C-alpha positions as CSV (number, residue, x, y, z in Angstrom):
1,E,70.6,40.2,27.0
2,Q,70.4,36.4,27.1
3,G,72.8,34.2,29.0
4,N,75.0,31.5,27.5
5,T,73.0,28.2,27.3
6,G,76.0,26.1,26.5
7,L,74.3,24.9,23.3
8,T,75.7,25.1,19.9
9,A,73.6,25.5,16.7
10,R,74.9,24.6,13.3
11,M,73.3,25.5,10.1
12,K,74.1,24.3,6.5
13,V,72.8,26.3,3.6
14,D,72.7,24.4,0.3
15,W,72.5,27.1,-2.3
16,R,72.9,26.4,-6.0
17,P,72.7,29.3,-8.4
18,G,71.3,28.5,-11.8
19,T,68.2,28.2,-13.8
20,Y,65.5,25.8,-12.5
21,P,62.0,24.8,-13.6
22,T,59.1,26.1,-11.4
23,S,55.5,25.4,-11.3
24,N,52.2,27.0,-10.4
25,V,49.8,25.2,-8.0
26,I,46.2,25.5,-9.1
27,A,43.0,24.4,-7.3
28,E,39.4,25.4,-8.0
29,T,36.0,24.9,-6.5
30,P,34.0,22.1,-8.0
31,T,30.9,24.3,-8.0
32,G,30.2,27.9,-9.0
33,D,29.6,29.5,-12.4
34,P,32.4,28.4,-14.7
35,D,31.7,31.4,-16.9
36,N,32.5,33.8,-14.0
37,V,35.7,32.7,-12.4
38,I,37.4,34.6,-9.6
39,V,41.1,33.9,-9.5
40,V,42.6,34.2,-6.0
41,G,46.4,34.3,-6.2
42,A,49.6,34.6,-4.3
43,H,53.2,33.7,-5.1
44,L,55.2,30.9,-3.6
45,D,58.7,32.2,-4.0
46,S,60.8,34.7,-2.1
47,V,64.1,36.5,-2.3
48,G,67.2,35.7,-0.2
49,V,67.4,39.2,1.3
50,G,63.7,39.5,2.0
51,P,61.5,38.3,4.8
52,G,60.1,35.2,3.2
53,I,57.5,34.7,5.9
54,N,55.9,38.0,4.7
55,D,57.0,37.9,1.1
56,N,55.2,35.7,0.4
57,G,54.5,33.0,2.9
58,S,51.8,35.3,4.3
59,G,49.9,35.6,1.0
60,S,50.3,31.9,0.3
61,A,48.9,31.0,3.7
62,T,46.1,33.6,3.4
63,I,44.7,32.1,0.2
64,L,45.0,28.6,1.6
65,E,42.9,29.7,4.5
66,I,40.4,31.4,2.1
67,A,40.2,28.1,0.2
68,E,39.5,26.1,3.4
69,Q,36.7,28.5,4.3
70,V,35.3,28.5,0.8
71,A,35.1,24.7,0.9
72,K,32.4,25.1,3.6
73,A,30.3,27.4,1.3
74,N,28.5,27.1,-2.0
75,P,30.1,30.0,-4.0
76,R,28.1,31.6,-6.8
77,N,31.2,31.9,-9.0
78,K,33.8,29.3,-9.6
79,I,36.9,30.3,-7.5
80,R,40.3,29.3,-8.8
81,F,43.2,29.5,-6.3
82,V,46.6,29.9,-7.9
83,W,49.9,29.8,-6.0
84,F,52.3,31.3,-8.6
85,G,55.9,30.3,-9.0
86,A,58.7,32.8,-9.9
87,E,57.0,36.1,-9.1
88,E,60.3,37.5,-7.8
89,H,62.1,36.8,-11.0
90,G,59.8,38.9,-13.2
91,L,56.2,37.7,-12.6
92,L,57.0,34.6,-14.6
93,G,54.5,32.2,-13.1
94,S,51.5,34.4,-13.5
95,E,52.5,35.6,-17.0
96,A,53.0,31.9,-18.1
97,Y,49.6,31.0,-16.6
98,V,47.6,33.8,-18.2
99,D,49.5,33.5,-21.5
100,S,48.7,29.7,-21.6
101,L,44.9,30.3,-21.4
102,P,43.0,30.5,-24.7
103,E,41.1,33.8,-25.1
104,S,37.9,32.0,-24.5
105,E,39.1,30.9,-21.0
106,R,40.6,34.4,-20.2
107,D,37.2,35.9,-21.0
108,K,35.6,33.7,-18.3
109,I,37.8,35.3,-15.6
110,A,35.6,38.0,-13.9
111,A,38.3,39.2,-11.5
112,M,41.7,38.5,-10.0
113,L,42.3,39.0,-6.2
114,N,46.0,39.2,-5.3
115,F,47.5,38.7,-1.9
116,D,51.2,39.6,-1.8
117,M,52.8,40.5,1.5
118,V,49.9,40.6,3.9
119,G,51.7,39.8,7.1
120,S,54.0,42.8,7.7
121,P,54.8,43.4,11.4
122,N,54.8,47.1,10.6
123,F,51.6,47.0,8.6
124,V,49.2,49.3,6.8
125,R,46.0,47.9,5.4
126,F,46.8,48.8,1.8
127,V,44.0,48.2,-0.7
128,Y,45.0,48.3,-4.4
129,D,43.6,51.6,-5.9
130,G,41.6,50.0,-8.7
131,D,39.8,53.1,-9.9
132,G,43.0,55.3,-9.8
133,S,41.3,57.9,-7.6
134,D,44.2,58.1,-5.2
135,T,47.2,57.0,-7.2
136,P,48.4,57.6,-10.8
137,V,47.3,54.2,-12.2
138,A,43.9,52.7,-12.5
139,G,43.2,49.0,-13.1
140,P,40.8,47.8,-15.9
141,N,37.1,48.5,-15.6
142,G,35.8,46.7,-12.6
143,S,38.9,47.1,-10.5
144,G,37.4,50.0,-8.6
145,R,34.5,47.8,-7.5
146,I,37.0,45.3,-6.1
147,E,38.7,48.1,-4.2
148,D,35.3,49.2,-2.8
149,V,34.6,45.7,-1.5
150,F,37.8,45.7,0.6
151,V,37.5,49.4,1.7
152,D,33.9,49.0,2.7
153,Y,34.6,45.8,4.7
154,F,37.4,47.5,6.6
155,A,35.3,50.5,7.3
156,S,32.4,48.3,8.5
157,Q,34.9,46.8,11.0
158,G,36.2,50.2,12.2
159,L,39.6,49.5,10.6
160,A,41.6,52.1,8.7
161,S,42.9,51.3,5.2
162,E,44.9,53.2,2.7
163,P,45.2,53.0,-1.1
164,T,48.2,51.6,-2.8
165,A,49.1,52.0,-6.5
166,Q,48.2,49.1,-8.8
167,D,51.5,49.7,-10.6
168,G,52.2,46.2,-12.0
169,R,54.6,45.0,-9.2
170,S,52.8,41.7,-8.5
171,D,51.0,38.9,-10.1
172,Y,47.8,40.8,-10.9
173,D,49.8,42.6,-13.7
174,A,49.5,39.5,-16.0
175,F,45.7,39.7,-15.6
176,T,45.3,43.5,-16.0
177,A,47.4,43.3,-19.2
178,F,44.5,41.4,-20.7
179,G,41.9,43.8,-19.3
180,I,40.8,41.5,-16.4
181,P,39.8,43.5,-13.3
182,A,42.1,43.0,-10.4
183,G,42.6,44.1,-6.8
184,G,43.7,42.9,-3.5
185,L,45.6,43.6,-0.3
186,F,49.2,44.5,0.6
187,T,50.4,45.4,4.1
188,G,54.0,46.6,3.4
189,A,57.4,45.1,3.0
190,E,59.2,46.3,6.1
């Protein structure tokens, strides 16, 4: 129990329901094979009733840190970082992005790595079940290999991980709909 500090806090919420434009934020490495692009994505928006710092401030911050670390390396593949808008309103940002690409550009995407809610205080190291061996849904061919990379890394560090269904509930869905392998991490919503 905290004592009375004698201070008063006031907060004003400026909330305007309606339809508004949104944007994706895209950055990519200047080097790396442009015919083998790895898309690393997270969404920028949240919902009013949810913990925005987890969903999805955590994923957005994670891929920013990945970008900062990749800037110190010379990646073999081109890496494209995408902070998607309007995920919470029907995966609109990622769908608009993938739909906007000509087939020749979609074909250059080797994989999509998705980071949505990776900062849960009551976490599990969930890895998307790309091969469908533990959940009812498998991702496109190659998704199982992405799963293996994450699972093997956690095992090498002595950290437990669990599979989670790749059931279309985040931005990777726009990519898998075109047969692009996808995977990533999720730590839970609560």
